[in-house]
C-alpha positions in Angstrom: 58.6 102.3 111.8 61.3 104.7 110.6 61.8 105.3 106.9 65.0 105.9 105.0 64.3 109.6 104.8 63.7 109.8 108.6 67.1 108.1 109.1 68.7 110.5 106.6 67.1 113.5 108.3 68.5 112.4 111.7 71.9 111.9 110.2 71.7 115.3 108.5 70.8 117.0 111.8 73.8 115.3 113.5 76.1 116.5 110.7 74.7 120.0 110.9 75.4 120.0 114.7 79.0 118.9 114.0 79.4 121.6 111.3 77.8 124.4 113.4 74.9 124.6 110.9 77.0 124.8 107.7 74.8 123.0 105.2 77.5 122.4 102.5 79.8 120.8 105.1 77.0 118.6 106.6 75.9 117.4 103.2 79.4 116.6 102.1 80.0 114.6 105.2 77.0 112.4 104.3 77.4 112.5 100.5 74.0 114.0 99.9 73.0 117.1 97.9 72.2 120.4 99.4 68.8 120.2 97.6 68.0 117.1 99.7 68.5 119.1 102.8 66.4 122.0 101.5 63.6 119.7 100.4 63.4 118.3 103.9 63.6 121.8 105.3 60.7 123.1 103.3 58.5 120.0 103.6 59.0 118.9 107.2 58.1 121.3 110.0 59.9 119.3 112.7 63.1 119.0 110.6 62.9 122.8 110.0 62.6 123.5 113.7 65.6 121.3 114.5 67.7 123.0 111.8 66.7 126.5 113.0 67.6 125.5 116.6 71.0 124.4 115.4 71.5 127.7 113.5 70.6 129.6 116.7 73.2 127.6 118.7 75.8 128.2 116.0 75.0 132.0 116.1 75.3 132.1 119.8 78.7 130.3 119.6 80.0 132.8 117.0 78.7 135.8 119.0 80.4 134.5 122.1 83.7 134.1 120.3 83.4 137.6 118.8 82.7 139.1 122.2 85.8 137.5 123.6 87.9 138.9 120.8 86.4 142.3 121.3 87.0 142.1 125.0 90.7 141.3 124.3 90.8 144.2 121.7 91.8 141.6 119.1 
């Protein structure tokens, strides 16, 4: 059975994906505090791995855009 915190973690992960890993934006979307996210991040290894994966994807996306701008000499 899923708990309320499990549901919130799932929703936070979805919000983090939408916000490209920006914690403040994700938390505002759900109306939760940043400290809630960081508590989950510190206390739950699976949540932390998911968040880190999202951060890696966001970094790859940003690097890709940067390289495109450099290639265009922008």
